[in-house]
C-alpha positions, 0 to 999 in steps of 0.5 A, a space after each residue: 499500499 505504501 507504493 500506491 501514492 507515488 504510483 498514483 502521482 506518476 499516473 496523474 503526471 503521465 495522463 496530464 503530460 499526454 494531453 500537452 504538446 511536447 516543447 523541447 527547450 534544449 536538446 543536449 542529446 542523451 538517451 531516449 526515455 521511450 524504453 522506460 515508458 514502454 517498460 510500464 506496459 501501458 496500452 497505446 492511447 487512442 488520441 480521440 478517446 476522452 482523458 479518464 477522470 481520476 478520483 483523488 482521495 479527499 484531503 484530510 484537515 487532520 493535522 498529525 501530532 506527536 501522539 499519533 506516532 505512539 506507541 513506539 516499540 523497537 523489537 530488536 532493543 531492550 534495556 540492558 548493558 552496552 559494552 563501550 566500543 569505537 566507531 568511525 562516523 565522521 560528522 555524525 550528530 551525537 544521539 542517545 537511545 532511551 526508553 520509558 523504563 527505570 534504567 533509562 530514567 536513571 541513566 538520563 538523569 545522570 548523563 543529562 549534563 554531558 548530553 547537553 554539552 554534546 548537543 545530543 538528540 534523544 531517540 525514545 525507542 520504547 514508549 507507550 503514551 504521550 503521558 509516559 513521553 512527557 514524564 520522560 521529558 521531565 527528567 531532562 527538560 532541556 534535552 530533545 526527546 523524539 519518539 522513534 523506532 530504533 530497530 534500523 539503527 540497532 541493526 546497523 550498529 549491532 546494538 541490542 540494548 539501551 540506554 546508549 550514547 552514540 557519537 561520531 567516535 564511539 558507542 557507550 553507556 
């Protein structure tokens, strides 16, 4: 279902382009685009046929909030010990992973001054509700805490546990 919106947009654009005359502003050669369109396997268009009406989904006036992103659960991460190790990721902004658990709260409370000095951004990888997120933010009110699944990051960095600090030079608890 995720691919439906871009495909619909492409089809709308193709239908609109078919109605308009092609105007070449500049031609510097290159390869033709026709093979890409042929690969779509679309039937030839009858020039006399009316353009089909495409029904667009109704616009929603609902603005999404952070609460709409909750709960956040990271299946590959749990609270636990993390061994310190070096990494080389020049330019990486310092981030830390925490959850809505006692171990993370204590770690966040103890490390808050250092995290502030680093300008680290917190990823809350396990949290159930807006109230739980607000409670976690109260532990370190001047640190940004963003609810997000940590599974992809955990797999890329070989992490299984949090809380953890990830910097351009290392991973540590």
